N, CA, C and O atoms as a Tripos MOL2 file, in Angstrom:
@<TRIPOS>MOLECULE
protein
  256   255    64     0     0
PROTEIN
NO_CHARGES

@<TRIPOS>ATOM
      1 N          61.9980  -11.5670  128.9590 N.3       1 UNK1
      2 CA         62.3280  -10.8170  128.0890 C.3       1 UNK1
      3 C          64.0580  -10.4280  128.1380 C.2       1 UNK1
      4 O          64.4880  -10.1580  129.2590 O.2       1 UNK1
      5 N          64.9260  -10.3950  127.1200 N.am      2 UNK2
      6 CA         66.0800   -9.7350  127.7150 C.3       2 UNK2
      7 C          66.6740   -8.6370  126.2870 C.2       2 UNK2
      8 O          66.3050   -8.5560  125.1150 O.2       2 UNK2
      9 N          67.4800   -8.0900  126.8940 N.am      3 UNK3
     10 CA         67.8830   -6.9660  125.8410 C.3       3 UNK3
     11 C          69.3710   -7.0950  125.6820 C.2       3 UNK3
     12 O          70.0350   -6.9590  126.7100 O.2       3 UNK3
     13 N          69.9050   -7.2990  124.7230 N.am      4 UNK4
     14 CA         71.4340   -7.4300  124.1670 C.3       4 UNK4
     15 C          71.9020   -6.2350  123.2690 C.2       4 UNK4
     16 O          71.5170   -6.0750  122.1110 O.2       4 UNK4
     17 N          72.6420   -5.5400  123.8290 N.am      5 UNK5
     18 CA         73.1320   -4.2930  122.9420 C.3       5 UNK5
     19 C          74.4510   -4.8040  122.0440 C.2       5 UNK5
     20 O          75.4560   -5.3350  122.5160 O.2       5 UNK5
     21 N          74.2250   -4.5410  120.7790 N.am      6 UNK6
     22 CA         75.5070   -4.5890  119.8800 C.3       6 UNK6
     23 C          75.8470   -3.1860  119.3270 C.2       6 UNK6
     24 O          75.4480   -2.6710  118.2820 O.2       6 UNK6
     25 N          76.6800   -2.6840  120.2710 N.am      7 UNK7
     26 CA         76.8650   -1.2100  119.8700 C.3       7 UNK7
     27 C          78.1390   -0.9400  118.5180 C.2       7 UNK7
     28 O          79.1290   -0.2090  118.5000 O.2       7 UNK7
     29 N          77.6230   -1.8000  117.5810 N.am      8 UNK8
     30 CA         78.6220   -1.6020  116.4660 C.3       8 UNK8
     31 C          77.9640   -1.2920  115.2100 C.2       8 UNK8
     32 O          76.8420   -1.7610  115.0220 O.2       8 UNK8
     33 N          78.6780   -0.3460  114.0570 N.am      9 UNK9
     34 CA         77.9740   -0.2960  112.9380 C.3       9 UNK9
     35 C          78.6720   -0.7210  112.0030 C.2       9 UNK9
     36 O          79.4830   -1.6190  112.2310 O.2       9 UNK9
     37 N          78.5490   -0.2550  110.9000 N.am     10 UNK10
     38 CA         79.0840   -1.1510  109.5560 C.3      10 UNK10
     39 C          80.5190   -0.9920  109.6660 C.2      10 UNK10
     40 O          81.0630    0.0300  110.0830 O.2      10 UNK10
     41 N          81.2150   -2.2200  109.2120 N.am     11 UNK11
     42 CA         82.6760   -2.4570  109.4660 C.3      11 UNK11
     43 C          83.8590   -1.4480  108.3070 C.2      11 UNK11
     44 O          85.0390   -1.6930  108.0560 O.2      11 UNK11
     45 N          82.9870   -0.3060  107.7990 N.am     12 UNK12
     46 CA         83.5580    0.5460  106.8480 C.3      12 UNK12
     47 C          83.9220    1.8970  107.8280 C.2      12 UNK12
     48 O          83.5680    2.1970  108.9680 O.2      12 UNK12
     49 N          84.7220    2.5030  106.9200 N.am     13 UNK13
     50 CA         85.1520    3.9480  107.5180 C.3      13 UNK13
     51 C          83.8210    4.7660  107.4290 C.2      13 UNK13
     52 O          83.0850    4.7840  106.4410 O.2      13 UNK13
     53 N          83.6150    5.4460  108.6100 N.am     14 UNK14
     54 CA         82.6360    6.3530  108.6530 C.3      14 UNK14
     55 C          82.8270    7.7410  108.4520 C.2      14 UNK14
     56 O          83.9250    8.0160  107.9680 O.2      14 UNK14
     57 N          81.9180    8.8930  108.7330 N.am     15 UNK15
     58 CA         82.5230   10.1150  108.4360 C.3      15 UNK15
     59 C          82.7520   10.8240  109.6460 C.2      15 UNK15
     60 O          82.9310   12.0420  109.6290 O.2      15 UNK15
     61 N          82.7620   10.0010  110.9420 N.am     16 UNK16
     62 CA         83.0290   10.7050  111.9290 C.3      16 UNK16
     63 C          83.8850    9.4130  112.9620 C.2      16 UNK16
     64 O          84.2430    8.3760  112.4040 O.2      16 UNK16
     65 N          84.1310    9.6080  114.3970 N.am     17 UNK17
     66 CA         84.7480    8.5380  114.9980 C.3      17 UNK17
     67 C          83.9950    7.5530  115.4430 C.2      17 UNK17
     68 O          84.4850    6.6000  116.0490 O.2      17 UNK17
     69 N          82.5130    7.6870  115.1550 N.am     18 UNK18
     70 CA         81.3420    6.7710  115.4870 C.3      18 UNK18
     71 C          80.1560    6.7810  114.8670 C.2      18 UNK18
     72 O          79.5130    7.8270  114.7770 O.2      18 UNK18
     73 N          79.7650    5.7370  114.4150 N.am     19 UNK19
     74 CA         78.8670    5.3920  113.5020 C.3      19 UNK19
     75 C          77.2770    5.8010  114.4420 C.2      19 UNK19
     76 O          77.1620    5.4220  115.6080 O.2      19 UNK19
     77 N          76.2250    6.5450  113.7870 N.am     20 UNK20
     78 CA         75.1830    6.7290  114.7990 C.3      20 UNK20
     79 C          74.4170    5.4260  115.5250 C.2      20 UNK20
     80 O          73.7680    5.4750  116.5700 O.2      20 UNK20
     81 N          74.6950    4.1200  114.6020 N.am     21 UNK21
     82 CA         73.9180    3.2100  115.0860 C.3      21 UNK21
     83 C          74.7700    2.4360  116.1100 C.2      21 UNK21
     84 O          74.3560    1.4180  116.6650 O.2      21 UNK21
     85 N          76.0170    2.9910  116.3350 N.am     22 UNK22
     86 CA         76.8980    2.2630  117.7180 C.3      22 UNK22
     87 C          75.9240    3.0060  118.9320 C.2      22 UNK22
     88 O          75.6100    2.2460  119.8480 O.2      22 UNK22
     89 N          75.5720    3.9900  118.9940 N.am     23 UNK23
     90 CA         74.9270    4.5990  120.1890 C.3      23 UNK23
     91 C          73.5430    4.0750  120.4030 C.2      23 UNK23
     92 O          72.9700    4.5100  121.4020 O.2      23 UNK23
     93 N          72.9400    3.2780  119.7000 N.am     24 UNK24
     94 CA         71.5920    2.7320  119.7870 C.3      24 UNK24
     95 C          71.2030    2.2000  121.0420 C.2      24 UNK24
     96 O          70.3490    2.6260  121.8200 O.2      24 UNK24
     97 N          72.1400    0.9460  121.1590 N.am     25 UNK25
     98 CA         71.9730    0.4060  122.5360 C.3      25 UNK25
     99 C          71.7230    1.3550  123.9710 C.2      25 UNK25
    100 O          70.9590    1.1260  124.9080 O.2      25 UNK25
    101 N          72.6910    2.5250  123.7550 N.am     26 UNK26
    102 CA         72.5490    3.2330  124.9190 C.3      26 UNK26
    103 C          71.1990    4.0560  124.9620 C.2      26 UNK26
    104 O          70.4870    4.1860  125.9570 O.2      26 UNK26
    105 N          70.9690    4.5950  123.6890 N.am     27 UNK27
    106 CA         69.8690    5.1870  123.5380 C.3      27 UNK27
    107 C          68.4320    4.6000  123.8740 C.2      27 UNK27
    108 O          67.4230    5.0810  124.3910 O.2      27 UNK27
    109 N          68.7500    3.4250  123.3900 N.am     28 UNK28
    110 CA         67.5420    2.6700  123.7740 C.3      28 UNK28
    111 C          67.0290    2.4980  125.2600 C.2      28 UNK28
    112 O          65.8530    2.5560  125.6180 O.2      28 UNK28
    113 N          68.2810    2.2470  126.1570 N.am     29 UNK29
    114 CA         67.9520    2.1280  127.3900 C.3      29 UNK29
    115 C          67.5930    3.3960  128.1810 C.2      29 UNK29
    116 O          66.8140    3.3370  129.1330 O.2      29 UNK29
    117 N          68.1810    4.5750  127.7700 N.am     30 UNK30
    118 CA         67.6940    5.9800  128.2210 C.3      30 UNK30
    119 C          66.4210    5.9320  128.0620 C.2      30 UNK30
    120 O          65.6650    6.0570  129.0260 O.2      30 UNK30
    121 N          65.9300    5.7180  126.6630 N.am     31 UNK31
    122 CA         64.4770    6.0990  126.2740 C.3      31 UNK31
    123 C          63.6640    5.2180  127.0780 C.2      31 UNK31
    124 O          62.6110    5.6240  127.5720 O.2      31 UNK31
    125 N          64.1260    3.9210  127.2580 N.am     32 UNK32
    126 CA         62.8430    3.0060  127.7750 C.3      32 UNK32
    127 C          62.7480    3.5640  129.3300 C.2      32 UNK32
    128 O          61.5770    3.5680  129.7090 O.2      32 UNK32
    129 N          63.5880    3.9870  130.2210 N.am     33 UNK33
    130 CA         63.4470    4.6080  131.4020 C.3      33 UNK33
    131 C          62.5280    5.5840  131.4460 C.2      33 UNK33
    132 O          62.2710    5.9270  132.6000 O.2      33 UNK33
    133 N          61.8790    6.2150  130.5210 N.am     34 UNK34
    134 CA         60.8240    7.3480  130.4960 C.3      34 UNK34
    135 C          59.4800    6.5480  130.8230 C.2      34 UNK34
    136 O          58.6430    7.0230  131.5910 O.2      34 UNK34
    137 N          59.3230    5.3550  130.2250 N.am     35 UNK35
    138 CA         58.2020    4.2870  130.4040 C.3      35 UNK35
    139 C          58.0830    3.5290  131.7550 C.2      35 UNK35
    140 O          57.0390    3.0630  132.2110 O.2      35 UNK35
    141 N          59.1380    3.4870  132.2410 N.am     36 UNK36
    142 CA         59.0840    2.6660  133.6800 C.3      36 UNK36
    143 C          58.0030    2.9650  134.4520 C.2      36 UNK36
    144 O          57.3440    1.9410  134.6330 O.2      36 UNK36
    145 N          57.5340    3.9100  134.9820 N.am     37 UNK37
    146 CA         56.2920    4.3370  135.7860 C.3      37 UNK37
    147 C          55.0010    3.6830  135.1210 C.2      37 UNK37
    148 O          54.0380    3.2650  135.7640 O.2      37 UNK37
    149 N          55.1050    3.6610  133.9960 N.am     38 UNK38
    150 CA         53.8760    3.2920  133.0280 C.3      38 UNK38
    151 C          53.4920    1.7930  132.8710 C.2      38 UNK38
    152 O          52.3990    1.3840  132.4770 O.2      38 UNK38
    153 N          54.3260    1.2030  133.1600 N.am     39 UNK39
    154 CA         54.3100   -0.3310  132.8300 C.3      39 UNK39
    155 C          52.8080   -1.2330  133.3370 C.2      39 UNK39
    156 O          52.4190   -2.3510  132.9990 O.2      39 UNK39
    157 N          52.3700   -0.4970  134.0150 N.am     40 UNK40
    158 CA         50.9220   -1.1110  134.5550 C.3      40 UNK40
    159 C          49.8330   -0.2320  134.1970 C.2      40 UNK40
    160 O          49.0200    0.3080  134.9470 O.2      40 UNK40
    161 N          49.9430   -0.1630  132.8500 N.am     41 UNK41
    162 CA         48.8930    0.7210  132.0870 C.3      41 UNK41
    163 C          47.4710    0.0060  131.4580 C.2      41 UNK41
    164 O          47.1650   -1.1780  131.5980 O.2      41 UNK41
    165 N          46.9040    0.7600  130.9290 N.am     42 UNK42
    166 CA         45.5840    0.0830  130.4830 C.3      42 UNK42
    167 C          45.6730   -0.3390  128.8990 C.2      42 UNK42
    168 O          45.9920    0.4050  127.9710 O.2      42 UNK42
    169 N          45.3220   -1.6770  128.8320 N.am     43 UNK43
    170 CA         45.7200   -2.1740  127.1070 C.3      43 UNK43
    171 C          44.0380   -2.0830  126.7480 C.2      43 UNK43
    172 O          43.0360   -2.5730  127.2690 O.2      43 UNK43
    173 N          44.2970   -1.1460  125.5200 N.am     44 UNK44
    174 CA         43.1400   -1.0250  124.9580 C.3      44 UNK44
    175 C          42.6020   -2.1880  124.1870 C.2      44 UNK44
    176 O          41.4000   -2.3530  123.9780 O.2      44 UNK44
    177 N          43.7990   -3.1930  123.6700 N.am     45 UNK45
    178 CA         43.1570   -4.1610  122.9090 C.3      45 UNK45
    179 C          42.5670   -5.2510  123.8140 C.2      45 UNK45
    180 O          41.8260   -6.0300  123.2140 O.2      45 UNK45
    181 N          42.7080   -5.4460  124.9400 N.am     46 UNK46
    182 CA         42.5090   -6.5580  126.1210 C.3      46 UNK46
    183 C          41.3380   -5.8080  126.7690 C.2      46 UNK46
    184 O          40.4280   -6.5400  127.1590 O.2      46 UNK46
    185 N          41.1880   -4.5070  126.9550 N.am     47 UNK47
    186 CA         40.3960   -3.7690  127.6370 C.3      47 UNK47
    187 C          40.5780   -4.3260  129.2650 C.2      47 UNK47
    188 O          39.7560   -4.8450  130.0200 O.2      47 UNK47
    189 N          41.8570   -4.0220  129.4320 N.am     48 UNK48
    190 CA         42.0170   -4.4450  131.0290 C.3      48 UNK48
    191 C          43.6010   -3.7830  131.2670 C.2      48 UNK48
    192 O          44.1730   -3.0490  130.4610 O.2      48 UNK48
    193 N          44.0540   -4.1700  132.3770 N.am     49 UNK49
    194 CA         45.6280   -4.1400  132.8520 C.3      49 UNK49
    195 C          46.5210   -4.7080  131.7590 C.2      49 UNK49
    196 O          46.3760   -5.7650  131.1440 O.2      49 UNK49
    197 N          47.6450   -3.6210  131.6230 N.am     50 UNK50
    198 CA         48.4010   -3.9530  130.5060 C.3      50 UNK50
    199 C          49.1910   -5.2770  130.6810 C.2      50 UNK50
    200 O          49.6700   -5.8800  129.7200 O.2      50 UNK50
    201 N          49.3070   -5.7300  132.0890 N.am     51 UNK51
    202 CA         50.0450   -7.2190  132.1460 C.3      51 UNK51
    203 C          49.0820   -8.0100  133.1620 C.2      51 UNK51
    204 O          49.3310   -9.1400  133.5840 O.2      51 UNK51
    205 N          48.0870   -7.3480  133.4510 N.am     52 UNK52
    206 CA         46.8830   -8.3000  134.2720 C.3      52 UNK52
    207 C          47.6870   -9.2090  135.1880 C.2      52 UNK52
    208 O          47.5680  -10.4330  135.1360 O.2      52 UNK52
    209 N          48.5100   -8.5840  136.0310 N.am     53 UNK53
    210 CA         49.0070   -8.9010  137.2290 C.3      53 UNK53
    211 C          49.8200  -10.2540  136.9550 C.2      53 UNK53
    212 O          49.8060  -11.1380  137.8120 O.2      53 UNK53
    213 N          50.6170  -10.4320  135.6050 N.am     54 UNK54
    214 CA         51.3720  -11.2230  135.0570 C.3      54 UNK54
    215 C          52.7330  -10.8500  135.5600 C.2      54 UNK54
    216 O          52.9890   -9.6480  135.6320 O.2      54 UNK54
    217 N          53.5990  -11.6890  135.9000 N.am     55 UNK55
    218 CA         54.9670  -11.1930  136.2200 C.3      55 UNK55
    219 C          55.8310  -10.7160  134.9270 C.2      55 UNK55
    220 O          55.9970  -11.3740  133.9000 O.2      55 UNK55
    221 N          56.3080   -9.5060  135.1910 N.am     56 UNK56
    222 CA         57.1990   -9.2140  133.8810 C.3      56 UNK56
    223 C          58.4240   -9.2600  134.1240 C.2      56 UNK56
    224 O          58.8370   -8.4810  134.9830 O.2      56 UNK56
    225 N          59.1740   -9.9740  133.6060 N.am     57 UNK57
    226 CA         60.9420  -10.1710  133.9160 C.3      57 UNK57
    227 C          61.7480   -9.5320  132.4100 C.2      57 UNK57
    228 O          61.6060  -10.0040  131.2820 O.2      57 UNK57
    229 N          62.4930   -8.4930  132.7460 N.am     58 UNK58
    230 CA         63.1450   -8.0790  131.6360 C.3      58 UNK58
    231 C          64.7580   -8.0460  132.1320 C.2      58 UNK58
    232 O          65.1220   -7.5480  133.1970 O.2      58 UNK58
    233 N          65.3420   -8.4590  131.4840 N.am     59 UNK59
    234 CA         66.8890   -8.6280  132.0520 C.3      59 UNK59
    235 C          67.7080   -7.7720  130.9710 C.2      59 UNK59
    236 O          67.2300   -7.8750  129.8410 O.2      59 UNK59
    237 N          68.9110   -6.8970  131.0790 N.am     60 UNK60
    238 CA         69.5340   -6.3080  130.4920 C.3      60 UNK60
    239 C          70.9460   -7.1900  130.5750 C.2      60 UNK60
    240 O          71.6080   -7.2970  131.6070 O.2      60 UNK60
    241 N          71.2660   -7.7700  129.3630 N.am     61 UNK61
    242 CA         72.4050   -8.3110  129.0650 C.3      61 UNK61
    243 C          73.6890   -7.6680  128.8180 C.2      61 UNK61
    244 O          74.7450   -8.3000  128.8080 O.2      61 UNK61
    245 N          73.6130   -6.5930  128.6480 N.am     62 UNK62
    246 CA         74.7190   -5.5000  128.6190 C.3      62 UNK62
    247 C          75.2230   -5.5740  126.8360 C.2      62 UNK62
    248 O          74.4100   -6.0840  126.0650 O.2      62 UNK62
    249 N          76.1900   -5.1970  126.4290 N.am     63 UNK63
    250 CA         76.7430   -4.8720  125.4550 C.3      63 UNK63
    251 C          77.5340   -6.1760  125.0170 C.2      63 UNK63
    252 O          78.0180   -6.8430  125.9310 O.2      63 UNK63
    253 N          77.7300   -6.6430  123.6040 N.am     64 UNK64
    254 CA         78.6940   -7.4450  123.2580 C.3      64 UNK64
    255 C          80.2600   -6.9100  123.1710 C.2      64 UNK64
    256 O          81.1590   -7.6840  122.8420 O.2      64 UNK64
@<TRIPOS>BOND
     1     1     2 1
     2     2     3 1
     3     3     4 2
     4     3     5 am
     5     5     6 1
     6     6     7 1
     7     7     8 2
     8     7     9 am
     9     9    10 1
    10    10    11 1
    11    11    12 2
    12    11    13 am
    13    13    14 1
    14    14    15 1
    15    15    16 2
    16    15    17 am
    17    17    18 1
    18    18    19 1
    19    19    20 2
    20    19    21 am
    21    21    22 1
    22    22    23 1
    23    23    24 2
    24    23    25 am
    25    25    26 1
    26    26    27 1
    27    27    28 2
    28    27    29 am
    29    29    30 1
    30    30    31 1
    31    31    32 2
    32    31    33 am
    33    33    34 1
    34    34    35 1
    35    35    36 2
    36    35    37 am
    37    37    38 1
    38    38    39 1
    39    39    40 2
    40    39    41 am
    41    41    42 1
    42    42    43 1
    43    43    44 2
    44    43    45 am
    45    45    46 1
    46    46    47 1
    47    47    48 2
    48    47    49 am
    49    49    50 1
    50    50    51 1
    51    51    52 2
    52    51    53 am
    53    53    54 1
    54    54    55 1
    55    55    56 2
    56    55    57 am
    57    57    58 1
    58    58    59 1
    59    59    60 2
    60    59    61 am
    61    61    62 1
    62    62    63 1
    63    63    64 2
    64    63    65 am
    65    65    66 1
    66    66    67 1
    67    67    68 2
    68    67    69 am
    69    69    70 1
    70    70    71 1
    71    71    72 2
    72    71    73 am
    73    73    74 1
    74    74    75 1
    75    75    76 2
    76    75    77 am
    77    77    78 1
    78    78    79 1
    79    79    80 2
    80    79    81 am
    81    81    82 1
    82    82    83 1
    83    83    84 2
    84    83    85 am
    85    85    86 1
    86    86    87 1
    87    87    88 2
    88    87    89 am
    89    89    90 1
    90    90    91 1
    91    91    92 2
    92    91    93 am
    93    93    94 1
    94    94    95 1
    95    95    96 2
    96    95    97 am
    97    97    98 1
    98    98    99 1
    99    99   100 2
   100    99   101 am
   101   101   102 1
   102   102   103 1
   103   103   104 2
   104   103   105 am
   105   105   106 1
   106   106   107 1
   107   107   108 2
   108   107   109 am
   109   109   110 1
   110   110   111 1
   111   111   112 2
   112   111   113 am
   113   113   114 1
   114   114   115 1
   115   115   116 2
   116   115   117 am
   117   117   118 1
   118   118   119 1
   119   119   120 2
   120   119   121 am
   121   121   122 1
   122   122   123 1
   123   123   124 2
   124   123   125 am
   125   125   126 1
   126   126   127 1
   127   127   128 2
   128   127   129 am
   129   129   130 1
   130   130   131 1
   131   131   132 2
   132   131   133 am
   133   133   134 1
   134   134   135 1
   135   135   136 2
   136   135   137 am
   137   137   138 1
   138   138   139 1
   139   139   140 2
   140   139   141 am
   141   141   142 1
   142   142   143 1
   143   143   144 2
   144   143   145 am
   145   145   146 1
   146   146   147 1
   147   147   148 2
   148   147   149 am
   149   149   150 1
   150   150   151 1
   151   151   152 2
   152   151   153 am
   153   153   154 1
   154   154   155 1
   155   155   156 2
   156   155   157 am
   157   157   158 1
   158   158   159 1
   159   159   160 2
   160   159   161 am
   161   161   162 1
   162   162   163 1
   163   163   164 2
   164   163   165 am
   165   165   166 1
   166   166   167 1
   167   167   168 2
   168   167   169 am
   169   169   170 1
   170   170   171 1
   171   171   172 2
   172   171   173 am
   173   173   174 1
   174   174   175 1
   175   175   176 2
   176   175   177 am
   177   177   178 1
   178   178   179 1
   179   179   180 2
   180   179   181 am
   181   181   182 1
   182   182   183 1
   183   183   184 2
   184   183   185 am
   185   185   186 1
   186   186   187 1
   187   187   188 2
   188   187   189 am
   189   189   190 1
   190   190   191 1
   191   191   192 2
   192   191   193 am
   193   193   194 1
   194   194   195 1
   195   195   196 2
   196   195   197 am
   197   197   198 1
   198   198   199 1
   199   199   200 2
   200   199   201 am
   201   201   202 1
   202   202   203 1
   203   203   204 2
   204   203   205 am
   205   205   206 1
   206   206   207 1
   207   207   208 2
   208   207   209 am
   209   209   210 1
   210   210   211 1
   211   211   212 2
   212   211   213 am
   213   213   214 1
   214   214   215 1
   215   215   216 2
   216   215   217 am
   217   217   218 1
   218   218   219 1
   219   219   220 2
   220   219   221 am
   221   221   222 1
   222   222   223 1
   223   223   224 2
   224   223   225 am
   225   225   226 1
   226   226   227 1
   227   227   228 2
   228   227   229 am
   229   229   230 1
   230   230   231 1
   231   231   232 2
   232   231   233 am
   233   233   234 1
   234   234   235 1
   235   235   236 2
   236   235   237 am
   237   237   238 1
   238   238   239 1
   239   239   240 2
   240   239   241 am
   241   241   242 1
   242   242   243 1
   243   243   244 2
   244   243   245 am
   245   245   246 1
   246   246   247 1
   247   247   248 2
   248   247   249 am
   249   249   250 1
   250   250   251 1
   251   251   252 2
   252   251   253 am
   253   253   254 1
   254   254   255 1
   255   255   256 2
@<TRIPOS>SUBSTRUCTURE
     1 UNK1         2 RESIDUE 1 A UNK
     2 UNK2         6 RESIDUE 1 A UNK
     3 UNK3        10 RESIDUE 1 A UNK
     4 UNK4        14 RESIDUE 1 A UNK
     5 UNK5        18 RESIDUE 1 A UNK
     6 UNK6        22 RESIDUE 1 A UNK
     7 UNK7        26 RESIDUE 1 A UNK
     8 UNK8        30 RESIDUE 1 A UNK
     9 UNK9        34 RESIDUE 1 A UNK
    10 UNK10       38 RESIDUE 1 A UNK
    11 UNK11       42 RESIDUE 1 A UNK
    12 UNK12       46 RESIDUE 1 A UNK
    13 UNK13       50 RESIDUE 1 A UNK
    14 UNK14       54 RESIDUE 1 A UNK
    15 UNK15       58 RESIDUE 1 A UNK
    16 UNK16       62 RESIDUE 1 A UNK
    17 UNK17       66 RESIDUE 1 A UNK
    18 UNK18       70 RESIDUE 1 A UNK
    19 UNK19       74 RESIDUE 1 A UNK
    20 UNK20       78 RESIDUE 1 A UNK
    21 UNK21       82 RESIDUE 1 A UNK
    22 UNK22       86 RESIDUE 1 A UNK
    23 UNK23       90 RESIDUE 1 A UNK
    24 UNK24       94 RESIDUE 1 A UNK
    25 UNK25       98 RESIDUE 1 A UNK
    26 UNK26      102 RESIDUE 1 A UNK
    27 UNK27      106 RESIDUE 1 A UNK
    28 UNK28      110 RESIDUE 1 A UNK
    29 UNK29      114 RESIDUE 1 A UNK
    30 UNK30      118 RESIDUE 1 A UNK
    31 UNK31      122 RESIDUE 1 A UNK
    32 UNK32      126 RESIDUE 1 A UNK
    33 UNK33      130 RESIDUE 1 A UNK
    34 UNK34      134 RESIDUE 1 A UNK
    35 UNK35      138 RESIDUE 1 A UNK
    36 UNK36      142 RESIDUE 1 A UNK
    37 UNK37      146 RESIDUE 1 A UNK
    38 UNK38      150 RESIDUE 1 A UNK
    39 UNK39      154 RESIDUE 1 A UNK
    40 UNK40      158 RESIDUE 1 A UNK
    41 UNK41      162 RESIDUE 1 A UNK
    42 UNK42      166 RESIDUE 1 A UNK
    43 UNK43      170 RESIDUE 1 A UNK
    44 UNK44      174 RESIDUE 1 A UNK
    45 UNK45      178 RESIDUE 1 A UNK
    46 UNK46      182 RESIDUE 1 A UNK
    47 UNK47      186 RESIDUE 1 A UNK
    48 UNK48      190 RESIDUE 1 A UNK
    49 UNK49      194 RESIDUE 1 A UNK
    50 UNK50      198 RESIDUE 1 A UNK
    51 UNK51      202 RESIDUE 1 A UNK
    52 UNK52      206 RESIDUE 1 A UNK
    53 UNK53      210 RESIDUE 1 A UNK
    54 UNK54      214 RESIDUE 1 A UNK
    55 UNK55      218 RESIDUE 1 A UNK
    56 UNK56      222 RESIDUE 1 A UNK
    57 UNK57      226 RESIDUE 1 A UNK
    58 UNK58      230 RESIDUE 1 A UNK
    59 UNK59      234 RESIDUE 1 A UNK
    60 UNK60      238 RESIDUE 1 A UNK
    61 UNK61      242 RESIDUE 1 A UNK
    62 UNK62      246 RESIDUE 1 A UNK
    63 UNK63      250 RESIDUE 1 A UNK
    64 UNK64      254 RESIDUE 1 A UNK
């Protein structure tokens, strides 16, 4: 799985120096760090380990 940030908003003049959507990639990265310790949790749908010893690979491809 890869995460590619596109920190741009609507190409029209906004009400401030930056549109809120432009900060979304950075906010997503910051929020996802809170879940890092729990990536091996219980999966209620499959009644077992969330990733069941499968390799999980996540790459941050940066911003465009």
